[in-house]
C-alpha positions in Angstrom: -2.7 16.9 -0.3 -0.1 17.9 2.2 3.7 17.1 2.2 5.8 16.9 5.3 9.5 16.1 5.3 11.9 15.2 8.1 15.7 15.0 7.9 17.7 12.8 10.3 15.2 13.1 13.2 15.3 11.1 16.4 11.9 12.4 17.5 9.5 9.7 18.6 5.7 9.8 18.3 2.8 8.6 20.4 0.2 6.4 18.8 -2.0 8.6 16.6 -4.1 8.7 13.5 -4.8 11.0 10.5 -8.1 11.6 8.7 -6.2 11.5 5.4 -4.7 8.6 3.4 -1.0 8.7 4.4 1.8 7.6 2.2 5.5 7.9 2.9 9.0 6.8 1.9 12.0 6.4 4.3 15.0 8.2 2.8 17.6 7.2 5.3 18.0 5.1 8.5 15.5 2.6 9.9 12.3 3.0 11.9 9.8 0.8 13.7 6.3 1.1 12.4 3.5 0.0 14.8 0.3 -0.6 12.9 -2.8 -2.8 13.1 -1.4 -4.7 16.0 1.9 -5.4 14.3 5.4 -4.0 14.4 7.5 -3.8 11.3 11.1 -2.5 10.7 11.0 -0.1 7.8 14.2 0.3 5.9 15.6 2.9 3.5 13.6 3.0 0.3 10.5 1.3 1.8 7.1 2.9 1.0 4.5 2.9 3.8 0.7 3.3 3.5 -1.6 4.1 6.4 -5.3 3.9 6.0 -7.4 6.9 7.2 -8.2 6.9 10.9 -6.0 3.9 11.7 -3.9 4.1 14.9 -0.2 3.9 14.2 3.2 5.1 15.4 6.6 5.3 13.7 9.6 5.6 16.0 13.4 5.4 16.0 15.2 2.2 16.7 17.8 2.3 19.5 18.0 6.1 19.4 19.0 6.1 15.8 17.9 8.8 13.3 15.8 8.5 10.2 14.7 10.8 7.3 11.4 10.5 5.5 8.8 12.2 3.4 5.1 11.8 4.2 2.2 12.7 1.9 -1.3 13.2 3.3 -3.9 12.7 0.5 -7.6 13.7 0.8 -9.7 10.6 1.3 -12.6 11.7 -0.9 -10.1 12.1 -3.8 -8.9 8.6 -3.2 -12.5 7.3 -3.2 -13.2 9.1 -6.5 -10.1 7.7 -8.1 -11.0 4.1 -7.0 -14.5 4.6 -8.3 -13.1 5.4 -11.7 -10.6 2.5 -11.6 -13.3 0.0 -10.6 -16.2 1.5 -12.6 -18.5 1.8 -9.6 -19.0 3.9 -6.5 -16.4 3.2 -3.8 -17.2 4.4 -0.3 -14.5 2.5 1.7 -11.1 1.1 0.9 -8.3 -0.7 2.7 -4.6 -1.4 2.2 -3.7 -4.9 1.2 -0.2 -4.4 2.7 1.2 -1.4 4.6 4.9 -1.7 3.8 5.9 -2.0 0.2 9.4 -2.7 -1.1 9.1 -1.6 -4.7 11.7 0.6 -6.3 9.1 1.6 -9.0 6.5 2.7 -6.4 9.1 4.5 -4.2 10.6 6.2 -7.3 7.3 7.5 -8.4 6.5 8.8 -4.9 9.9 10.6 -4.9 9.2 12.1 -8.3 6.0 13.5 -6.8 7.8 14.9 -3.8 10.4 16.6 -6.0 7.7 18.0 -8.3 5.9 19.5 -5.3 9.1 21.0 -3.9 9.7 22.7 -7.2 6.2 24.3 -7.0 5.0 22.6 -10.2 1.3 22.1 -9.3 0.3 20.9 -12.8 3.1 18.5 -13.0 2.4 17.2 -9.5 -1.3 16.5 -10.4 -0.1 14.3 -13.3 2.4 12.4 -11.2 -0.3 12.0 -8.5 -2.6 10.4 -11.0 0.2 7.9 -11.9 0.8 7.2 -8.3 -2.9 6.6 -7.7 -2.9 3.8 -10.3 0.2 2.3 -8.9 -0.8 2.4 -5.2 -4.6 2.5 -5.1 -5.2 -0.1 -7.8 -2.3 -2.4 -7.0 -2.0 -2.3 -3.3 -5.5 -1.1 -2.0 -8.9 -2.7 -2.3 -12.5 -1.3 -2.2 -14.2 -2.9 0.8 -17.7 -2.4 2.0 -17.9 -2.2 5.8 -19.8 -5.5 6.0 -17.3 -7.6 4.0 -13.7 -8.5 3.8 -11.6 -9.3 0.8 -10.1 -12.7 0.4 -6.3 -13.3 0.3 -6.7 -15.1 -3.0 -8.3 -12.1 -4.6 -5.5 -9.8 -3.4 -2.9 -12.2 -4.9 -4.8 -12.4 -8.2 -5.0 -8.7 -8.4 -1.3 -8.1 -7.8 -0.5 -10.8 -10.4 -2.7 -9.0 -12.9 -1.2 -5.6 -12.1 2.4 -6.7 -12.3 2.3 -6.3 -16.1 -0.9 -4.9 -17.5 0.4 -5.3 -21.1 0.8 -9.0 -20.7 -1.1 -10.2 -17.6 -1.3 -14.0 -16.9 -4.2 -15.9 -18.3 -7.0 -17.0 -16.0 -6.0 -20.6 -16.8 -2.4 -20.0 -15.7 -3.6 -18.2 -12.5 -6.0 -21.1 -11.7 -3.2 -23.6 -12.1 -0.8 -21.5 -10.0 -3.3 -21.1 -7.1 -4.7 -24.6 -7.4 -8.3 -23.8 -8.0 -10.8 -24.0 -10.9 -11.0 -21.1 -13.3 -14.6 -20.5 -12.3 -13.7 -20.4 -8.6 -11.0 -17.8 -9.3 -13.5 -15.6 -11.2 -16.2 -16.0 -8.6 -13.9 -15.2 -5.7 -12.4 -12.2 -7.4 -15.9 -10.8 -8.2 -17.2 -11.4 -4.7 -14.3 -9.3 -3.3 -14.2 -6.5 -5.8 -17.6 -6.6 -7.6 -15.9 -6.9 -11.0 -14.4 -9.8 -13.0 -10.6 -10.2 -13.5 -11.1 -9.5 -17.2 -13.1 -6.3 -16.6 -10.5 -5.2 -13.9 -7.7 -5.5 -16.4 -9.6 -3.7 -19.1 -10.5 -0.8 -16.8 -7.0 -0.5 -15.5 -5.6 -0.5 -19.0 -7.9 2.3 -20.1 -7.1 4.4 -17.0 -3.4 4.0 -17.6 -3.9 4.8 -21.3 -5.6 8.0 -20.3 -2.5 9.1 -18.4 -0.3 8.3 -21.4 -2.6 10.1 -23.8 -2.5 13.2 -21.5 1.3 13.1 -21.6 1.3 13.3 -25.4 2.0 9.7 -26.3 0.7 8.6 -29.7 -2.5 6.5 -29.9 -0.6 3.7 -31.7 2.1 3.6 -29.0 -0.4 3.6 -26.2 -2.4 0.8 -27.7 0.8 -1.3 -28.0 2.1 -0.4 -24.6 -1.2 -1.4 -22.9 -1.2 -4.8 -24.6 -4.1 -4.3 -27.0 -4.0 -6.5 -30.1 -4.3 -3.5 -32.4 -5.5 0.1 -32.5 -9.0 -1.0 -33.3 -9.3 -3.1 -30.2 -7.9 -0.2 -28.1 -10.5 2.1 -29.8 -13.4 -0.1 -28.9 -12.3 -0.6 -25.3 -11.6 3.1 -24.7 -15.0 4.1 -26.1 -16.8 1.5 -24.0 -15.3 2.9 -20.8 -15.1 6.6 -21.5 -17.8 7.3 -24.2 -15.1 9.0 -26.3 -12.5 7.9 -28.7 -8.8 8.0 -27.8 -8.3 10.9 -30.2 -11.3 12.9 -28.9 -10.1 12.4 -25.3 -6.5 13.5 -26.2 -7.7 16.6 -28.0 -10.2 17.6 -25.3 -7.4 17.2 -22.7 -5.1 19.3 -24.8 -7.6 22.1 -25.2 -8.4 22.0 -21.4 -4.7 22.1 -20.6 -4.0 25.0 -22.8 -6.7 27.0 -21.2 -5.6 26.3 -17.6 
């Protein structure tokens, strides 16, 4: 990945694209983002995501200045992370939205920027993994070239990701969106190739792996991820990783000590 930072710049840009997945946060001022045939005013604290090879431009408004950080992330790494998160090979992905107003997401991005600026490569890798779950899983979708995701599927996914420890039930979601439970499951699976239940289980395990790597106890991780007890967490973890939580944590610790 590559980090670029600009402080209080009035420089404008012609429409262009990047081969990488681009993520940025505006630190100060406002700017006009032209993307996908739309124009959007980006405000301080907003996080922006640009898909690889998508034409865009980000320019000052009325000659004003703005400050921002942009991170350019290798596309293959993103595909590999999405493949882990969805439990299948992902060859293409798209952004469900390109401007995100989420203090949690922007805060995590800035944590990564600060870690990179301190030259802490190991710490940056860990924060990047956290950011991948937040951005790639919550705000991006795997999408074969021949198909398009449905808006209902995107809304369901974001509802589920809002609180992985206590996601809404399928019955509650079906009632909220005015459709049958079976329709909700079928639509989600047609878009993502995975059921909502499997999506939540996989996301919980991937987030649990991050917590285990950071040294959190297995009991706390099981509780934080919404598992009924440690036994249920153990079974889910083994089914997705072929190792127990303790085996995974110990192997990561050995690896980290040797690196």
